[in-house]
PLY file of the C-alpha trace (Angstrom):
ply
format ascii 1.0
element vertex 259
property float x
property float y
property float z
element edge 258
property int vertex1
property int vertex2
end_header
-99.17 -124.66 -189.56
-97.31 -122.14 -191.86
-95.69 -120.34 -188.95
-94.61 -123.65 -187.19
-92.85 -124.75 -190.38
-91.35 -121.19 -190.74
-89.94 -121.49 -187.15
-88.17 -124.79 -187.78
-86.79 -123.24 -190.93
-85.35 -120.26 -189.01
-83.98 -122.33 -186.05
-80.61 -122.52 -187.54
-78.66 -119.96 -189.58
-77.51 -120.54 -193.26
-74.35 -122.01 -194.29
-71.17 -120.25 -194.54
-69.00 -120.84 -197.68
-66.09 -118.32 -197.32
-62.84 -119.55 -199.06
-60.36 -121.30 -196.62
-56.64 -122.13 -196.69
-55.81 -125.70 -197.51
-52.35 -125.36 -195.94
-53.02 -127.87 -192.90
-53.77 -131.52 -192.98
-56.90 -130.82 -191.05
-58.33 -128.53 -193.59
-57.37 -130.81 -196.59
-59.23 -133.56 -194.96
-62.21 -131.48 -193.99
-65.67 -132.86 -194.75
-66.17 -130.13 -197.17
-62.81 -129.92 -198.68
-62.99 -128.88 -202.34
-60.60 -131.77 -203.40
-62.36 -133.84 -205.77
-60.57 -137.12 -205.56
-63.00 -138.36 -202.84
-66.25 -136.68 -204.23
-68.41 -139.66 -203.50
-66.91 -140.30 -200.05
-67.54 -136.79 -199.03
-71.15 -137.15 -200.30
-71.82 -140.06 -198.08
-70.24 -138.46 -195.11
-72.50 -135.50 -195.66
-75.46 -137.75 -195.95
-74.59 -139.45 -192.60
-74.18 -136.20 -190.80
-77.35 -134.58 -192.27
-79.64 -137.57 -191.58
-77.91 -140.36 -189.30
-81.09 -142.25 -189.65
-81.47 -142.53 -193.36
-77.70 -142.11 -194.18
-76.77 -141.99 -197.91
-79.92 -142.56 -199.98
-79.32 -142.53 -203.88
-81.87 -144.90 -205.39
-81.15 -143.62 -208.92
-77.35 -144.04 -208.53
-76.87 -140.36 -209.84
-73.65 -140.33 -207.61
-72.09 -142.84 -210.13
-73.02 -141.15 -213.29
-71.00 -139.21 -215.78
-73.00 -136.10 -217.06
-71.75 -134.55 -220.20
-68.53 -136.78 -220.16
-67.00 -134.49 -217.58
-66.45 -137.21 -215.08
-67.93 -138.63 -212.03
-66.27 -135.90 -209.74
-67.76 -133.14 -211.82
-71.04 -134.77 -211.84
-71.24 -134.91 -208.09
-70.18 -131.41 -207.77
-72.91 -130.42 -210.18
-75.49 -132.43 -208.08
-74.35 -130.84 -204.89
-74.35 -127.35 -206.18
-77.84 -128.03 -207.72
-79.23 -129.30 -204.38
-77.77 -126.35 -202.38
-79.07 -123.73 -204.83
-82.59 -125.21 -205.03
-82.71 -125.37 -201.19
-81.75 -121.66 -201.09
-84.46 -120.83 -203.64
-86.96 -122.89 -201.67
-86.33 -121.20 -198.35
-86.72 -117.85 -199.95
-89.99 -118.88 -201.66
-91.18 -120.48 -198.37
-90.64 -117.40 -196.27
-92.02 -115.25 -199.13
-95.12 -117.23 -199.35
-95.85 -116.79 -195.67
-95.04 -113.02 -195.67
-97.17 -112.41 -199.12
-100.02 -114.18 -197.37
-100.14 -111.62 -194.62
-98.28 -108.42 -195.76
-97.47 -106.58 -198.91
-95.43 -103.40 -199.31
-97.43 -100.38 -198.74
-95.91 -98.19 -201.47
-96.72 -98.18 -205.20
-95.58 -101.00 -207.23
-95.25 -99.16 -210.40
-94.20 -95.77 -211.53
-97.89 -95.17 -212.56
-98.96 -95.44 -208.90
-100.45 -99.11 -209.21
-100.36 -100.65 -205.71
-98.94 -104.19 -204.83
-101.48 -107.01 -205.22
-103.65 -107.38 -202.17
-102.71 -109.84 -199.46
-106.29 -111.16 -199.62
-105.10 -112.91 -202.88
-103.11 -116.03 -202.68
-99.41 -115.70 -203.34
-99.95 -117.36 -206.63
-102.68 -115.05 -207.64
-100.43 -111.99 -206.46
-97.70 -113.18 -208.92
-100.28 -113.32 -211.64
-101.17 -109.80 -211.00
-97.63 -108.46 -211.20
-97.14 -106.53 -214.49
-95.39 -108.22 -217.25
-92.40 -105.73 -217.36
-91.96 -106.22 -213.51
-91.68 -110.00 -214.08
-89.07 -109.59 -216.90
-87.10 -107.53 -214.57
-87.04 -109.95 -211.97
-86.03 -112.76 -214.43
-83.33 -110.41 -215.82
-81.87 -110.10 -212.37
-82.10 -113.87 -211.73
-80.32 -114.63 -215.02
-77.46 -112.15 -214.30
-77.06 -113.75 -211.08
-76.95 -117.21 -212.56
-74.43 -115.93 -215.13
-72.15 -114.53 -212.52
-72.19 -117.92 -210.71
-71.29 -119.97 -213.85
-68.51 -117.67 -214.81
-66.95 -117.81 -211.28
-67.24 -113.93 -210.79
-65.30 -113.31 -213.81
-62.68 -115.94 -213.11
-62.12 -115.08 -209.37
-63.23 -118.74 -208.44
-63.13 -121.85 -210.64
-66.37 -123.38 -211.90
-68.25 -125.43 -209.28
-67.51 -128.47 -211.29
-63.82 -127.75 -211.36
-62.87 -127.58 -207.77
-65.06 -124.69 -206.31
-66.58 -125.50 -202.87
-70.36 -126.39 -203.38
-72.68 -123.59 -202.76
-69.99 -120.90 -202.68
-71.12 -117.94 -204.74
-68.48 -115.75 -206.07
-67.93 -112.12 -204.78
-68.68 -109.13 -206.91
-65.20 -107.93 -206.59
-64.77 -107.57 -210.46
-67.95 -105.88 -210.87
-67.41 -103.51 -207.76
-64.06 -102.56 -208.93
-64.89 -101.71 -212.60
-68.71 -100.92 -212.84
-70.15 -99.65 -209.49
-70.33 -100.59 -205.91
-72.48 -103.61 -204.90
-72.48 -105.80 -201.72
-71.52 -109.66 -201.89
-74.47 -111.85 -201.48
-72.72 -113.70 -198.90
-71.35 -112.14 -195.86
-71.41 -108.58 -197.31
-69.98 -107.14 -194.22
-67.24 -109.66 -193.38
-68.63 -110.83 -190.11
-67.80 -114.46 -190.83
-64.42 -114.28 -192.35
-62.78 -115.81 -189.24
-65.45 -118.53 -188.76
-63.89 -121.85 -187.88
-64.24 -124.95 -190.16
-66.05 -126.61 -187.67
-68.98 -124.13 -187.53
-68.93 -123.86 -191.32
-69.32 -127.53 -191.61
-72.35 -127.44 -189.16
-74.02 -124.75 -190.69
-73.72 -126.28 -194.11
-75.47 -129.47 -192.73
-78.37 -127.04 -191.27
-78.64 -125.27 -194.64
-78.94 -128.57 -196.44
-81.76 -129.89 -194.18
-83.40 -126.75 -194.17
-83.27 -126.27 -197.75
-84.81 -129.92 -198.28
-87.64 -129.12 -195.68
-88.20 -125.88 -197.57
-88.44 -127.62 -200.90
-91.21 -130.09 -199.32
-92.77 -126.87 -197.52
-93.33 -124.57 -200.54
-94.73 -127.44 -202.73
-96.97 -128.37 -199.88
-98.50 -124.92 -200.03
-98.66 -125.01 -203.90
-100.49 -128.47 -203.72
-102.74 -127.42 -201.02
-103.88 -124.23 -203.12
-104.11 -126.16 -206.47
-105.50 -129.58 -205.42
-108.12 -129.33 -202.85
-107.60 -131.78 -199.96
-104.10 -132.90 -201.08
-102.43 -131.71 -197.99
-104.77 -132.24 -195.02
-102.75 -130.28 -192.55
-103.22 -127.06 -194.72
-106.82 -127.64 -195.94
-108.14 -124.97 -193.43
-105.82 -122.31 -194.53
-105.12 -123.05 -198.20
-106.56 -120.43 -200.88
-107.86 -122.13 -203.82
-106.07 -121.24 -206.95
-106.96 -122.46 -210.47
-104.09 -121.05 -212.44
-100.76 -122.96 -213.59
-97.98 -122.49 -210.95
-95.51 -123.76 -213.49
-96.32 -121.02 -216.08
-95.06 -117.71 -214.53
-96.12 -115.74 -217.59
-99.61 -117.32 -217.87
-101.92 -114.91 -219.66
-99.08 -112.57 -220.40
-96.44 -114.26 -222.55
-95.98 -117.58 -224.20
-93.69 -119.13 -226.74
-96.50 -121.15 -227.85
-98.84 -118.22 -228.86
-102.18 -118.09 -227.09
-101.40 -120.90 -224.45
0 1
1 2
2 3
3 4
4 5
5 6
6 7
7 8
8 9
9 10
10 11
11 12
12 13
13 14
14 15
15 16
16 17
17 18
18 19
19 20
20 21
21 22
22 23
23 24
24 25
25 26
26 27
27 28
28 29
29 30
30 31
31 32
32 33
33 34
34 35
35 36
36 37
37 38
38 39
39 40
40 41
41 42
42 43
43 44
44 45
45 46
46 47
47 48
48 49
49 50
50 51
51 52
52 53
53 54
54 55
55 56
56 57
57 58
58 59
59 60
60 61
61 62
62 63
63 64
64 65
65 66
66 67
67 68
68 69
69 70
70 71
71 72
72 73
73 74
74 75
75 76
76 77
77 78
78 79
79 80
80 81
81 82
82 83
83 84
84 85
85 86
86 87
87 88
88 89
89 90
90 91
91 92
92 93
93 94
94 95
95 96
96 97
97 98
98 99
99 100
100 101
101 102
102 103
103 104
104 105
105 106
106 107
107 108
108 109
109 110
110 111
111 112
112 113
113 114
114 115
115 116
116 117
117 118
118 119
119 120
120 121
121 122
122 123
123 124
124 125
125 126
126 127
127 128
128 129
129 130
130 131
131 132
132 133
133 134
134 135
135 136
136 137
137 138
138 139
139 140
140 141
141 142
142 143
143 144
144 145
145 146
146 147
147 148
148 149
149 150
150 151
151 152
152 153
153 154
154 155
155 156
156 157
157 158
158 159
159 160
160 161
161 162
162 163
163 164
164 165
165 166
166 167
167 168
168 169
169 170
170 171
171 172
172 173
173 174
174 175
175 176
176 177
177 178
178 179
179 180
180 181
181 182
182 183
183 184
184 185
185 186
186 187
187 188
188 189
189 190
190 191
191 192
192 193
193 194
194 195
195 196
196 197
197 198
198 199
199 200
200 201
201 202
202 203
203 204
204 205
205 206
206 207
207 208
208 209
209 210
210 211
211 212
212 213
213 214
214 215
215 216
216 217
217 218
218 219
219 220
220 221
221 222
222 223
223 224
224 225
225 226
226 227
227 228
228 229
229 230
230 231
231 232
232 233
233 234
234 235
235 236
236 237
237 238
238 239
239 240
240 241
241 242
242 243
243 244
244 245
245 246
246 247
247 248
248 249
249 250
250 251
251 252
252 253
253 254
254 255
255 256
256 257
257 258
């Protein structure tokens, strides 16, 4: 079952978000134009393309809200950025869950020579077995990447609520030029710099759908492991886990003392 869902996720490639010129009318009316004066219309168009059967579905009317007094366009930009980001994280998590269930790195995990947690453990139990220091390193890198996104790569791009194309992660140009060499997260070798707008739009739709599927998939795995029988299709391969999946530092660190 896990391999079947993985195959469906990998059937299409991830989206491309390279900056494009807006000098032509075709580009300016593109489905994924960064222009914010038709934010909801773009959202509705994306919904129809990503799921023609369901179409635009917003039961909480979030697309009509005004978060933090920034305006409706900024709110929609925030929601679109959030969905794309969470979808990407979920795809990493889903594939990582499958890999960790079958394989772990053969080299030592720590300088002291301790091995990586065994693949015989569930991925949740493997995470629990990771040393506290290693977890803090992972969270430090995640925090740095989040900060770089929020500041637009040091001002290279506007904030995603102020005109940046949703899902476009800023390049590391400023860091690369002033600190040390590092590859960009998206298209590090420039293979997609000449990609057409049509292909970019199609891949973004694929990424949105794959991300949504991955969010359901990873939570399906977590539910199957923590709530026996909750996901009938996974009951034969689920590995029971009694810990708290929403407490990444369980038993190691807590703001609430011994909890």
